[in-house]
LUMNU-192797 format. One line per 8 residues: number of its first residue (from 1); for each residue x, z, y of N, C-alpha, C. Coordinates in Angstrom, 3 decimals, decimal comma. Atoms other than C-alpha are relative to their C-alpha. Example, Ala and Ser with C-alpha at 12.3 -4.5 7.8 and 13.67 -1.06 7.14 Angstrom:
BEGIN
1 = 0,890 0,000 -1,190 12,300 7,800 -4,500 0,900 0,000 1,200; -0,820 -0,060 -1,190 13,670 7,140 -1,060 -0,770 0,730 1,090 .
This chain:
BEGIN
1 = 1,140 0,669 0,608 101,032 113,127 88,300 0,459 -1,219 -0,793; -0,240 1,231 0,756 100,872 110,222 85,888 -0,876 -1,098 0,589; 0,702 1,013 -0,779 99,946 107,082 87,779 0,265 -1,387 -0,579; -0,133 1,409 0,361 99,301 103,485 86,732 0,085 -0,826 1,285; -0,066 0,968 -1,093 100,393 100,766 89,164 -0,240 -1,390 -0,583; 0,315 1,365 0,420 98,674 97,452 88,458 0,618 -0,970 1,003; -0,682 0,935 -0,894 100,688 94,562 89,847 1,349 0,505 0,460; -1,276 -0,604 -0,381 104,013 96,399 89,826 1,068 -1,033 0,324 .
9 = -1,015 1,021 -0,255 105,960 93,134 89,912 -0,127 -0,625 1,389; 0,210 0,569 -1,327 104,530 92,226 93,331 0,724 0,771 1,086; -0,722 -0,623 -1,110 105,931 93,069 96,738 -0,570 1,377 0,351; 0,606 -1,290 -0,317 103,446 95,847 97,516 0,095 0,955 -1,192; -0,011 -0,854 1,181 103,237 97,159 93,952 1,356 0,621 -0,279; -1,342 -0,528 0,264 107,003 97,541 93,597 0,353 1,107 0,992; -0,300 -1,025 -1,013 107,219 99,530 96,836 -0,852 1,244 -0,202; 0,843 -1,159 0,325 104,293 101,749 95,867 0,588 0,771 -1,167 .
17 = -0,617 -0,664 1,146 105,950 102,469 92,524 1,248 0,759 0,425; -1,225 -0,661 -0,476 109,226 103,289 94,287 -0,342 1,295 0,735; 0,411 -1,198 -0,737 107,460 105,742 96,617 -0,485 1,088 -0,963; 0,464 -0,963 1,005 105,738 107,399 93,648 1,164 0,653 -0,723; -1,142 -0,516 0,748 108,995 107,760 91,751 0,859 0,916 0,860; -0,783 -0,834 -0,911 110,799 109,155 94,790 -0,636 1,375 0,186; 0,708 -1,275 -0,149 108,145 111,872 94,956 -0,146 0,742 -1,323; -0,023 -0,708 1,275 108,598 112,787 91,306 -1,169 -0,270 -0,922 .
25 = 1,109 0,340 0,880 105,512 111,174 89,811 0,491 -0,892 -1,143; -0,290 0,884 1,128 105,522 109,357 86,465 -0,869 -1,248 0,138; 0,676 1,259 -0,277 104,589 105,681 86,725 -0,022 -0,894 -1,236; 0,129 1,089 0,960 103,252 103,171 84,220 -0,300 -1,260 0,792; 0,159 1,236 -0,748 103,728 99,748 85,757 -0,512 -1,115 -0,891; 0,631 1,054 0,796 101,536 96,918 84,509 -0,059 -1,292 0,815; 0,097 1,336 -0,588 101,772 93,202 85,285 0,058 -1,004 -1,136; -0,102 1,034 1,035 101,580 89,921 83,420 1,454 -0,200 -0,411 .
33 = -1,428 0,184 0,268 105,363 89,541 83,716 0,745 1,218 0,528; -0,711 -1,216 -0,422 107,418 92,732 83,779 1,497 -0,078 -0,311; -1,399 0,134 0,405 110,775 91,351 82,613 0,995 0,253 1,109; -0,935 -0,173 -1,111 112,311 91,505 86,086 -0,214 1,303 0,761; 0,184 -1,306 -0,632 111,023 94,973 86,999 1,184 0,879 -0,365; -1,200 -0,786 0,324 114,181 97,117 87,285 -0,350 1,332 -0,652; 0,191 -1,289 0,661 114,456 100,135 85,008 0,266 1,136 0,980; -0,162 -1,173 -0,859 114,009 103,430 86,834 -0,450 1,228 -0,763 .
41 = 0,382 -1,243 0,660 113,806 107,030 85,694 -1,439 0,352 0,368; 1,399 -0,338 -0,233 110,162 108,026 85,297 -0,938 -1,178 -0,049; 0,808 1,218 0,015 108,965 104,429 84,984 -0,081 -0,591 -1,399; 0,244 0,793 1,202 107,423 102,755 81,953 -0,727 -1,265 0,428; 0,691 1,245 -0,345 106,268 99,147 82,052 -0,702 -0,558 -1,225; 0,757 0,652 1,069 103,750 97,184 80,012 -0,521 -1,320 0,526; 0,506 1,316 -0,374 102,751 93,540 80,059 -1,470 -0,100 -0,378; 1,432 0,170 0,254 99,013 92,944 80,421 -0,620 -0,740 1,172 .
49 = 0,816 0,638 -1,029 96,532 90,838 82,330 -1,142 0,967 0,328; 1,041 -0,971 -0,356 94,133 93,039 84,301 -1,388 -0,472 -0,425; 1,293 0,517 0,463 91,311 90,765 83,135 -0,223 0,253 -1,484; 0,087 -0,262 1,440 92,074 91,660 79,490 -0,349 1,472 -0,203; 0,447 -1,392 -0,004 89,992 94,831 79,352 0,370 0,713 -1,300; -0,306 -0,641 1,285 90,556 95,498 75,643 1,453 0,475 -0,040; -1,411 -0,427 -0,049 94,322 95,631 76,222 0,236 1,030 1,103; -0,258 -0,855 -1,149 94,084 97,377 79,575 -0,434 1,445 -0,221 .
57 = 0,540 -1,357 0,117 91,935 100,390 78,658 0,957 0,969 -0,699; -0,932 -0,945 0,634 94,407 101,965 76,170 1,233 0,301 0,851; -1,164 -0,219 -0,866 97,224 101,523 78,716 -0,319 0,953 1,149; 0,404 -0,875 -1,102 95,236 103,397 81,361 -0,269 1,433 -0,454; 0,384 -1,326 0,501 94,264 106,331 79,144 1,114 1,029 0,220; -0,951 -1,086 -0,167 95,909 109,666 79,877 0,634 0,081 1,375; -0,572 -0,021 -1,341 96,671 108,950 83,542 -0,939 0,713 0,982; 0,767 -0,716 -1,014 95,547 110,821 86,643 -0,662 -0,944 1,006 .
65 = 0,565 0,967 -0,943 94,899 107,736 88,770 0,559 -1,383 -0,311; -0,436 1,397 0,067 95,141 103,950 88,835 0,113 -0,518 1,422; -0,166 0,694 -1,271 96,540 102,089 91,832 0,028 -1,494 -0,299; 0,065 1,442 0,208 95,588 98,405 91,937 0,605 -0,718 1,191; -0,618 0,804 -1,059 97,864 96,117 93,943 0,027 -1,470 -0,398; 0,086 1,389 0,447 96,813 92,853 92,326 -0,776 -0,838 1,017; 0,741 0,910 -0,870 95,454 89,801 94,117 -1,493 0,061 -0,332; 1,442 -0,052 0,194 91,692 89,717 94,609 -0,536 -1,290 -0,604 .
73 = 0,420 1,265 0,604 91,328 86,044 93,763 0,334 0,032 -1,488; -0,215 -0,040 1,437 90,900 85,917 90,011 -0,190 1,361 -0,627; 0,272 -1,327 0,553 90,193 89,629 89,655 -1,486 0,305 0,144; 1,419 -0,346 0,009 86,838 91,266 89,056 -0,147 1,500 0,180; 0,104 -1,422 -0,314 85,984 94,592 90,657 -0,797 0,764 -1,047; 0,850 -0,692 0,967 83,226 95,473 88,211 0,737 0,225 -1,318; -0,762 -0,150 1,239 85,496 94,842 85,207 1,068 1,075 0,126; -1,044 -1,005 -0,193 88,304 96,936 86,672 -0,602 1,405 0,048 .
81 = 0,672 -1,299 -0,037 85,935 99,786 87,482 -0,405 0,440 -1,401; 0,398 -0,323 1,367 84,603 99,614 83,934 1,164 0,430 -0,854; -1,183 -0,351 0,786 88,097 99,732 82,468 0,516 1,379 0,369; -0,495 -1,306 -0,454 89,149 102,706 84,587 -0,902 1,115 -0,528; 0,933 -1,024 0,487 86,009 104,633 83,642 0,055 0,126 -1,523; -0,088 -0,049 1,462 86,277 103,673 79,959 1,244 0,732 -0,465; -1,246 -0,678 0,347 89,841 105,007 79,961 -0,017 1,482 0,368; 0,107 -1,410 -0,382 88,668 108,318 81,413 0,890 0,385 1,166 .
89 = -0,835 -0,287 -1,173 90,813 108,013 84,559 -0,922 0,305 1,180; 0,969 -0,422 -1,005 89,134 109,862 87,445 0,104 -0,691 1,355; -0,181 0,545 -1,354 90,567 107,968 90,447 0,539 -1,429 -0,036; -0,501 1,359 -0,202 91,152 104,383 91,574 0,322 -0,183 1,473; -0,402 0,326 -1,364 93,111 103,507 94,703 0,354 -1,484 0,049; -0,132 1,455 -0,067 93,119 99,876 95,832 0,762 -0,406 1,257; -0,687 0,627 -1,124 95,577 97,986 98,016 -0,927 -1,086 0,536; 1,012 0,887 -0,539 93,037 96,278 100,223 0,579 -1,095 0,871 .
97 = -0,396 1,037 -0,939 93,134 93,471 102,748 -0,508 0,324 1,382; 0,396 -0,237 -1,383 92,753 93,314 106,511 -1,238 -0,801 0,401; 1,061 0,917 -0,395 90,112 90,572 106,518 -1,343 0,650 0,244; 1,307 -0,655 -0,136 87,181 92,962 106,187 -0,040 1,001 1,153; -0,026 -0,927 -1,133 88,303 95,149 109,118 -0,683 -0,628 1,210; 0,713 0,488 -1,182 86,251 94,865 112,301 0,940 -0,122 1,196; -0,724 0,178 -1,263 87,752 93,479 115,512 -0,930 0,220 1,186; 1,050 -0,327 -0,964 84,487 94,079 117,388 -1,191 0,458 -0,829 .
105 = 1,141 -0,476 0,787 81,204 95,719 116,372 -0,693 -1,135 -0,758; 0,658 0,993 0,833 79,845 93,702 113,466 0,774 -1,289 -0,208; -0,818 1,213 0,133 82,670 91,119 113,637 1,254 0,326 -0,801; -1,157 -0,229 0,852 85,200 91,105 110,778 1,124 -0,960 0,369; -1,169 0,835 -0,299 88,723 89,743 111,197 -0,106 -1,366 -0,673; 0,082 1,257 0,745 88,047 87,093 108,535 -0,919 -1,013 0,688; 0,977 0,880 -0,634 85,222 85,670 110,675 0,422 -0,472 1,387; -0,481 0,444 -1,302 87,340 85,131 113,803 0,597 -1,398 -0,104 .
113 = -0,492 1,385 0,051 88,371 81,554 114,718 1,488 -0,108 -0,337; -1,445 0,082 0,207 92,086 82,368 114,563 0,449 0,463 -1,385; -0,401 -0,460 1,333 92,005 83,729 110,995 0,529 -1,196 -0,801; -0,613 1,150 0,688 94,359 81,499 108,922 -0,829 -0,464 -1,197; 0,794 0,563 1,091 92,476 79,176 106,577 0,646 0,243 -1,354; -0,724 -0,168 1,260 95,174 79,622 103,931 -0,276 1,352 -0,656; 0,222 -1,352 0,528 94,270 83,312 103,542 -1,476 0,321 -0,219; 1,433 -0,318 0,027 90,486 82,997 103,618 -0,527 0,300 -1,395 .
121 = 0,514 -0,230 1,354 89,913 82,788 99,856 0,346 1,408 -0,477; -0,429 -1,341 0,420 91,946 85,945 99,139 -0,715 1,073 0,814; 0,658 -0,986 -0,851 90,467 87,789 102,109 -1,486 0,123 -0,339; 1,408 -0,032 0,371 86,933 86,820 101,136 -0,229 0,726 -1,307; 0,090 -0,706 1,278 87,524 88,017 97,589 0,222 1,497 0,193; -0,219 -1,410 -0,303 88,835 91,288 99,033 -1,230 0,657 0,597; 1,255 -0,511 -0,561 85,636 91,714 101,049 -1,017 0,248 -1,107; 0,928 -0,149 1,123 83,605 91,174 97,887 0,370 1,208 -0,861 .
129 = -0,485 -1,127 0,810 85,755 93,694 95,999 -0,412 1,318 0,656; 0,367 -1,215 -0,727 85,172 96,326 98,697 -1,501 0,253 -0,094; 1,459 -0,178 0,088 81,429 95,716 98,601 -0,421 0,543 -1,360; 0,292 -0,547 1,332 81,399 96,352 94,844 0,363 1,484 -0,045; -0,412 -1,407 -0,006 83,338 99,581 95,350 -1,020 0,866 0,745; 0,931 -0,800 -0,804 80,879 100,747 97,987 -1,299 0,303 -0,736; 1,165 -0,300 0,826 78,147 100,609 95,362 0,307 0,910 -1,172; -0,440 -0,829 1,126 80,158 102,763 92,933 -0,149 1,484 0,346 .
137 = 0,276 -1,410 -0,277 78,932 106,371 92,758 0,656 0,958 -1,000; -0,544 -0,894 1,029 80,591 107,709 89,592 1,497 0,232 0,165; -1,450 -0,091 -0,075 84,286 106,973 90,085 0,443 0,366 1,412; -0,590 -0,362 -1,289 86,380 108,492 92,884 0,961 -1,120 0,404; -0,818 1,144 -0,399 87,740 105,370 94,637 0,398 0,109 1,466; -0,450 0,124 -1,385 89,683 104,674 97,828 0,579 -1,401 0,184; -0,443 1,360 -0,314 90,405 101,272 99,454 0,774 0,083 1,308; -0,838 -0,078 -1,200 93,328 101,166 101,912 0,334 -1,401 0,490 .
145 = -0,272 1,305 -0,605 93,405 98,116 104,188 1,262 0,080 0,856; -1,145 0,059 -0,901 96,729 97,197 105,777 -0,413 -0,607 1,335; 0,218 0,734 -1,234 97,018 95,830 109,288 0,153 -1,495 -0,265; 0,029 1,444 0,183 96,951 92,068 109,885 1,316 -0,538 -0,560; -1,307 0,417 0,502 100,706 91,585 109,368 0,482 1,061 -0,979; -0,313 -0,932 1,100 101,665 93,181 106,036 1,168 -0,586 -0,767; -1,212 0,579 0,550 105,251 92,448 105,078 0,996 1,102 -0,340; -1,082 -0,955 0,216 108,333 94,199 103,655 0,700 0,324 1,322 .
153 = -0,653 -0,404 -1,246 110,158 96,161 106,349 0,659 1,350 -0,132; -0,642 -1,312 -0,039 111,316 99,630 107,279 -0,950 1,094 -0,461; 0,758 -1,192 0,346 110,201 102,969 105,890 0,227 1,015 1,118; -0,183 -0,870 -1,166 109,712 104,863 109,154 -0,761 1,312 -0,125; 0,835 -1,186 0,083 106,988 107,343 108,217 -0,826 0,253 1,250; 0,753 -0,137 -1,252 105,448 106,792 111,665 -1,055 -1,099 0,060; 1,105 0,957 -0,026 102,040 105,129 111,702 -1,280 0,726 0,365; 1,315 -0,564 -0,305 98,388 105,643 112,581 -0,978 -0,359 -1,110 .
161 = 1,073 0,279 0,944 95,338 105,843 110,340 -1,281 -0,301 0,764; 1,305 0,312 -0,574 91,930 104,368 111,089 -1,025 -0,108 -1,107; 1,065 0,098 1,004 88,652 103,671 109,323 -0,353 -1,463 -0,270; 0,476 1,357 0,284 86,907 100,285 109,536 0,387 -1,023 1,069; -0,402 0,908 -1,072 88,458 98,775 112,691 1,482 -0,331 -0,093; -1,395 0,445 0,018 91,677 96,747 112,864 0,801 0,780 1,042; -0,873 -0,720 -0,921 94,480 98,808 114,407 0,947 -0,973 0,684; -0,946 0,818 -0,766 96,500 97,124 117,164 0,806 0,912 0,908 .
169 = -0,830 -0,795 -0,902 99,373 98,398 119,297 -0,254 -0,405 1,450; 0,215 0,238 -1,430 99,678 98,330 123,091 0,175 -1,466 0,383; -0,236 1,429 -0,276 100,884 94,707 122,957 -1,001 -0,901 -0,710; 1,002 0,787 0,709 97,939 93,623 120,818 0,407 -0,427 -1,392; -0,469 0,350 1,339 99,962 93,356 117,607 -0,604 0,929 -1,038; 0,554 -0,781 1,104 98,576 94,536 114,274 0,913 -0,167 -1,200; -0,962 0,121 1,097 101,172 95,307 111,616 0,246 1,340 -0,667; -0,485 -1,161 0,754 102,388 97,720 108,957 0,982 -0,522 -1,046 .
177 = -0,919 0,386 1,065 105,387 97,517 106,669 -0,553 0,441 -1,346; 0,440 -0,385 1,337 104,797 97,654 102,929 0,530 1,383 -0,366; -0,579 -1,316 0,282 107,070 100,706 102,818 -0,828 1,123 0,629; 0,827 -1,023 -0,638 104,997 102,665 105,349 -1,423 0,013 -0,560; 1,294 0,053 0,693 101,781 101,462 103,707 0,059 0,857 -1,263; -0,143 -0,782 1,235 103,077 102,992 100,460 -0,038 1,494 0,292; 0,039 -1,416 -0,372 103,619 106,325 102,221 -1,452 0,442 0,213; 1,387 -0,367 -0,301 100,036 106,347 103,518 -0,848 0,053 -1,266 .
185 = 0,787 0,040 1,229 98,640 105,413 100,115 0,303 1,193 -0,894; -0,364 -1,120 0,878 100,579 108,063 98,190 -0,340 1,337 0,655; 0,517 -1,197 -0,673 99,764 110,670 100,842 -1,472 0,216 -0,375; 1,419 -0,088 0,363 96,104 109,884 100,091 -0,172 0,398 -1,463; 0,033 -0,379 1,407 96,765 110,165 96,368 0,221 1,502 -0,159; -0,377 -1,405 0,163 98,360 113,589 96,758 -0,936 0,953 0,740; 0,886 -0,848 -0,813 96,027 114,949 99,460 -1,208 -0,838 0,425; 1,126 0,917 -0,257 92,712 113,064 99,254 -0,792 0,363 1,259 .
193 = 0,800 -0,152 -1,214 90,940 112,574 102,568 -1,083 -1,069 0,106; 0,895 1,156 -0,134 89,008 109,331 101,945 -0,642 -0,346 -1,341; 0,676 0,227 1,265 87,026 109,747 98,745 -1,192 -0,934 0,199; 1,037 1,037 -0,074 84,741 106,712 98,193 -0,123 -0,566 1,416; -0,047 0,568 -1,344 85,826 105,318 101,543 1,106 -1,042 0,082; -1,106 0,872 -0,406 87,916 102,544 103,044 0,639 0,606 1,239; -0,675 -0,328 -1,247 90,543 103,399 105,603 1,126 -0,984 0,214; -1,043 0,974 -0,321 93,372 101,528 107,282 1,196 0,698 0,612 .
201 = -1,255 -0,539 -0,518 96,947 102,066 108,414 0,695 -1,069 0,825; -0,717 0,945 -0,856 98,968 100,454 111,201 0,838 0,725 1,021; -0,859 -0,593 -1,029 101,427 101,014 114,001 -0,740 0,121 1,327 .
């Protein structure tokens, strides 16, 4: 498939692009700064701000799906949805956040006392982004939330999937490596199971 990765210069975006390329897909990587993105077979890069819709739409045209791994603060879900639809791309997959996942019925992680204040703005923007997606009926979208700890690590291929609740292990830890997150996301791209849904991945 031909896939756009928005935010390819970031930690998650670069690992998602690597997973796509390893599986033989063609990737167009887009970020504001792409000068340090290493050249790889099957990869094209383009410099663009995701908020610049006039520049973005032509770059998205002709692709099978868009994967967004950009920060939620400063981004606009409605604008991105409009750009993807204007470009005629049928699918949007979003690297989500853990803040909107439930830790108890009706209680989101972001609303717990121990949620770090430094991450609240980004997490809150991610919740808003998901709410916009949930009102979208035309485009085939998927929002994949990582576990609470989401850092570079090992590509093990061993993880669990969930829906709207935070996944924790037997010791009460909630984590997923960016490499294993990429596997789960590209598995969903290749074999869709969560059309117009949010799901989550963790150990």
